[in-house]
N, C-alpha and C positions, 0 to 999 in steps of 0.2 A: 412583185408586191404591189407594183403600180398598175398592172394588168387587171390584178383582181382587187377591188376594194374590200370585199368580204375578208381577204387575207389580213388586211390592216386592221381591220376590227378584232380579229382574233388576237392578233399582236398586242394590241391596246391591253387585252385581258390578261396576256401572258406577262407583258412588260410593266403593266400598271397604266402607263400614260406616255410611253416612249415612242410608241408608233406614229404618235402625231407629228 
């Protein structure tokens, strides 16, 4: 998740804002 920043952006959409 740290290797791919794009993955984190997707998590934000799924979690709402827990990816931050």
